[in-house]
N, C-alpha and C positions, 0 to 999 in steps of 0.2 A: 504494500500500500504506500502510495506517495504522500508522506506527511509533511514534506517541506513545501515551500512556496516556489515551485519550479514550473508551474503551468505557464505556457506561452500562448498568447492569443494574437493572431495576425488579422488586421483589418485592411482590406484592399478596396478602394473606392472605384466602383465601376463607372460612375458618372464622370469622374475627373481623370480617367485613364486616357493617356495620349496615344497609346499603342493600338487601341482597338477602334474599328470603324463603328458606325451607328448600328449596322446590322449585327456585327459581332457582339456589341454591348447588349442588344436586344436578346440574342441567343443566350448569352451568359445569364441575363436576368430571368429568362424563361426556365432554363435548366437548373439554375442554382437558387430558385425562388425560396426554398426552405432555409438557405444559409445567408440570405441577404437581410440586413436589418433596415430600420426605417430611414437611415441616412444613406441608403443605396450603397452599402459596403458589404463585401463578402467577408464573413467571419469564419476563420479556421483556427481550431484550438489543438494543442498537443500537450500532453502531460505524461508521456510514456517513460521518459528518461528521468534520471535524478539530477541532471544538469539543466539549468534554464537555457543555456546557450544551445545545447543539443536539441532541446524542445523547440526553440525558436527556429533553428535550421530545419527541423522536421516539419514544423507548421508551414514554413515558406515553401518547402519542396512539395508538400501536400497541395498547397494552393496552386503552385505551378502545374502540377499534374492534373488537378481538377480543370483548370482553365484550358490547358492544352488538349485534354480529352474532349471537352465540350466544343472547342473550335474546329475539331475535325468533323466535317459534315460527311456522313456516310453516303456512299455512292448508291444512287437509286437502282433498284433491280429492274432490268429490262425483261419483260415477260417473253418467253420463247414458246414456239409452237412445237408439238410433237412431230418427229420426222415421219416420213412415209413408211419407213421400215418398222418403226415402233408401233405405228397405228396398225399395220398389217399383222404384226406379231400379236397385238392385243386382240384383234378380231379373230385370229386363228385360235388363240387359247380359249376365247369365248365359244367358238364353234365346237372345239374339242370337248369342253365342259358340257355343252348342250347335248352332244352325242352320248357322253357318259350317262347323263341323266335320262336321256331318251331310252337307253338300253335297260335301265332299271324298271321302266314301266311294264305293266302286264301286257302280254301279247294277246290280242283278241282273235 
């Protein structure tokens, strides 16, 4: 248990950031809404280590990681259509299944 006062809290102002564009700021606000306080600051805390300096560097690295992950926009998936061969294999397996089930029926 950490009983000493070694907690480090990092505040980063999204509004006053010079490195982010307006769109990036909006993305950060949307994705980190639960970590942003009323002054439009992202709050990251660390109290894992026994040294406040280590906790400070840990909190800063966590903040950097959070922002870098959020700013990477995932590539949209392009939907593809099944190939002609895969469609024919599917139809062939359906026909085979149909023949198996038809063979089970009673012969009149």
